[in-house]
C-alpha positions, -999 to +999 in steps of 0.1 A: -594-596-137-561-587-134-552-575-168-587-555-168-577-539-135-538-527-147-559-517-180-580-495-159-548-479-143-528-472-175-548-439-180-545-429-140-507-443-145-504-417-179-520-391-167-499-390-134-463-397-151-476-370-176-482-345-148-447-356-136-434-344-171-450-313-173-432-309-134-399-315-142-397-296-176-420-269-176-428-255-138-390-269-122-375-242-146-397-219-140-392-216-107-357-218-110-355-188-133-378-168-106-350-181-080-325-168-105-342-129-112-346-130-072-312-130-065-299-106-094-332-084-079-315-084-048-276-075-061-292-046-081-309-036-048-273-038-034-259-020-059-282+006-060-278+010-024-242+018-026-251+039-053-272+059-034-249+061-006-219+078-023-242+105-044-260+111-003-224+117+007-211+131-021-198+164-004-182+144+028-162+123-002-149+150-020-136+173+015-118+139+022-106+139-012-090+171-012-078+164+024-059+138+006-050+159-023-034+185-001-012+160+021-005+143-012+007+178-027+020+182+010+044+155+005+050+160-031+070+195-023+091+181+000+113+156-029+146+169-039+144+183-075+175+169-092+196+192-114+235+175-108+233+145-100+268+148-088+265+179-078+231+166-052+250+139-042+279+161-027+253+184-011+234+154+005+268+139+014+281+173+031+251+178+049+248+145+067+286+146+074+277+178+088+245+165+111+274+135+120+304+157+130+276+179+150+267+147+171+307+138+173+295+104+155+327+091+132+316+084+095+341+057+082+322+055+049+301+072+031+288+056-005+263+058-033+242+025-045+221+027-078+197+051-081+165+030-078+134+042-099+097+045-089+079+050-120+043+047-103+049+069-079+068+095-099+101+095-079+134+083-079+156+072-050+194+083-042+201+052-017+235+060+000+253+036+028+272+054+061+290+033+078+290+057+115+307+048+152+304+069+181+281+079+212+247+054+206+229+083+227+250+107+197+236+085+170+199+085+177+201+123+179+215+127+146+186+104+132+162+122+148+179+152+133+180+136+097+143+122+108+134+159+107+150+175+078+126+189+060+135+174+024+125+134+017+153+115+037+144+083+049+159+057+072+157+030+048+179+001+072+202+000+099+219-020+119+246-015+150+257-031+171+262-016+209+291-019+233+301-008+266+268+001+280+259+005+318+233+018+342+245+057+335+253+053+300+239+039+260+276+027+250+296+028+220+276+020+187+295+011+157+273-004+122+257+009+091+229+032+075+208+031+048+195+063+038+173+070+009+168+107-005+138+109-026+137+127-055+107+145-080+117+119-113+089+145-136+111+177-125+143+175-135+172+152-151+174+125-121 
């Protein structure tokens, strides 16, 4: 009887195996494909909504881009134009030494480091190193005036030692300052 029972179950078992094979090799890949298509559809919907938002806010972005362009042109206009490097360096040295003298600061040394080219920005930087001593308050005033110059002069670095500070005095300072004179690399022989 046991062989008859196992033979009678054989067609049922083969049917079950066939159903499982169909599920595994046909239905599961179709479901995976559907999930992938749903994911792609969601990504396309997100991309569409971003593009749609850009198109809807186009006028707003154009105004922002114009404001950025105007600010860029304003800052670009502050750059020095260098025709003769030696003359340019002399003029800037005299300007800075006059500012220091105005605040009774003593310039012990004024030297130029090699120029730095920033091709990605169309800018050429002439770094100058100053050794200065004088009143701390006068030094702060001179630094403020340098930063307020209409042309692009940046205080890139400074190291000062302050001595003799009291409740009514900021004391005396001595140290070094590095100034960067930014020039337009596209207009002139920088």
